[in-house]
C-alpha positions, 0 to 999 in steps of 0.5 A: 302210056302208049308204050303200056297200051301197045304191050299187053303181056308185059302190062299184065306182068306189071299188074301182077307185080302191083297186085301184091304191093300195099298202099306204100305211101300210107305205110311210108307215112306211118314209118315217118311219123313213128306210129308204124306197127308190126303188120305195117312192116310185114306189108312194107316188106311184101311190097318191097319184094315185088320191086325186082319183078316189077323192074323185070316186067318193065325192062321186058317192054324194051323201050329203054328211051321211054322206061330206063329212067324209071328202071333206074329209080326202082330200088327194092332197099334189100337191107330193109327187107332183110332187117324186117325178115330177121326181126319180125314174126310173120304174123305179128299182133297189131298192138306193139306192147302185146309181145310175140312181135319179135322173131326168135334169134333176133336178141339173145336176152329176149331169147333167155326170157322166152326159154325161161317162160316156156321151160319153167313149168317143165323145170318146176315139174322136174324139181318136184320129182327130184324133191320127192325122191330125195325126201321120200315123201310121195305127197310133196308138191310144188305150187304157185299163188300170187301172194307167195309165189312158188313154194313147196307144200309138205304135210305136217305128218311128214315134216320130220322127213325133210333134211335140216337146213335145206327148207326155209318155212314160208307159210303155215296152214292147218295141215301143212307147211309151205317152204322154199329152197334157194334153187326154187327162189332163183328159178321163180326170180327168172321165170317172173322176171321173163314174163314181166320184162320180155314184153318190155324188151320186145317193145324197146327192140321194136322201137329201135327197129322202127327208128332204124327204118325210119331212116329210109323215109325219104327214099321209100317216099320217092319209091312210093310215088314212082310206083303209084305213078306206074300203077295209075299209067297201067290203069289207064292203059287197061282202061283205054284198051278195054273201052277203045279210047284213042290217043289225043293231040295236045297243043299249047300253040293253038286254041283249036278244040276238035273232038270226033264222036266223043263219049261220056265214059261213065254214062256209057258204061251204065247205059251200054255202048250200044244205046250211048250216042256219041257227039263231036265238037269243033271250035276254031281259034275264033269260035269262043262260045257254043250256044246249046239249045234243046229240050230237057233230057235231050242230053245237053248236060251230058255233052258238056260234061263229056267235053270236060271229062275228055279234057281232063283225062287228056291232061291227066296223060290218059287216052280219051273216049273219042275216035280223035281229039285235038285239044288245047291245053286248059289252065283251069275248068269252071262249071256251073252245072245243076241246082243246089241251095246252100241252106246253111249260109242262107243262099238260094239256088239262084244265088249259089248260081250267081256266086259260082258264075261270078267265080268263073267270070273273075278268074277264067282266062282265054286259056280256060274252059267254062261250062255254064248250064241254064244260067239264069233259070232260077229268077224272073224270065226277063231277069234270067234272059238279060243276065244270060245274054250280058254274061255271053257278051262279057265272055266274048268281049273280055275273056274269050275262053272256050265256053259251052253254054246251054239255055232254054232262052231261044231268044239268045240264039240270035246272038250268033249274028251279033257276036262273031265268037258265038255258034249255035247247036242244038240236041236234036229231037223229033215228034213221032205219032204225037210222042217225043223222040230224043235223038241225043245227037248234036246238030248245027243251028238253034232248036226250033222248039222246047218240047216242055210239055212232051217232057212233062208227059214222059214224067207221067203227069196227068193227061188232063193236066198236059191238055190243060197246059197245052190250051194255056200255051196255045193262049200264051202264043196267041198273045205274042208276036211269033218270030218269023219262020220259027214259031218261037214266041218272042215277047211284044215290046208292049208287054212288060215284066210284072212290076212290083207296084203296078201304076195302072191299077192305082185308084184315084185317091191313091194317085192324089195321095202320092201326088200330095207326098211327092209335093210335100216339103218335109223340112217345112212341116211340124210333127203335128202337121205331118200327123194331121196329113197322115190322118187325112190320107188314111181317112181317104183310103178307108173311104175308098175301101168302104165303096 
């Protein structure tokens, strides 16, 4: 691929040759399956005719140690080209049973049939002229219908002018008689047989031709695969040069991941290179987890995706959108990014999230790349936070694969002090004149604020709603202990997550009933005693409600 990047003009010649190559793999597959038609064969011939020019363009690169093995395998199969050229017309129909698919001169019998069809009418006109001259009957005519075929029609007034023994009566009309002659019968048989059998013969000839070309299936499949690889490589080279990609360093001996000024190739194309903010990443052998914090819309997901895309492009053999990249070779990439309910199987967003996360945790290795985006956000705050922390600890302890983990749980950033393989980074944002400005730049350390209300404001929510949310947020902050030096609210130890049943809200009668129920020896109760006890409990509850 690097060779193609460095040889622009030769690459353009390769591209020109490939422009006229059809989908060879599809064509060869149709040949192998025996359902190719005439147009497919013309496309196959056209594609094969480009191979010599492709070989010449590659040879012009003059790097035999890189390309000689490829050149040696690029065979045009001139015998296939010659066979299709000799047999198939330039513009055959799609259907192989309609005729007009085999070229004139390919088969002698087919040529006779075609001559009969093309020249039959001329011969009939000449015969009519001859019969008129021979009999002197100027009104004599030769006609045709589907029931009787070709016939000579003579009016009854001229019947006496016909010579004896030559004409055989075929049909009698009110004012005329219709006859046939041995010469007319012979020509009729030839014309009708030609029309009927020429299409049948063409089909037989085409099927035989198709089977002959089918014998080259294996060689043509190998050629199609090689041409496809060349096409991919020259496409990679074009993209790499046009969008300023760089050659990555791939290593299977270390697990260092380093990307300098990496870019998301799709987002960059959509918003423009001048607006896209590149970002770097550096994870050494011991750094397994990159914990990414920052406000919504700041670019956390884009950053994670661009790392994965750079890895994929590099392992495909393409240059990458970065100034410089040193990458380990990954065996798998696991992602959990975005939210989606699986309605057909009855799975919620959170269930889908857990299933996909479990796939990564079960099958990832220390050579895998794992991307987790806001794991745990689909359930209660403490449940989600507990799961997220446990997942991070499991990855650090058991898997040790390179992991990018974005989260809004700022409490998780404290794990950097506890887990040696974890490193905090955040996507920067600043407040300017009361407005939130996204920097889209990755910075060291955790984010200091979530900026959720600012994002809601950017989304266009009503001002009074935002103001009310700010009041509520201030109230919540006052009810919690603030993390020293950061302003991040951390739940007080005395505040518990809402339970399904709250004991402190229980009335005295309810407490009495639960005590009796817990002390009840059910095995010693008769059904009648149990019913009486339940009835008594119901009355207690009703009396409580009536107060």
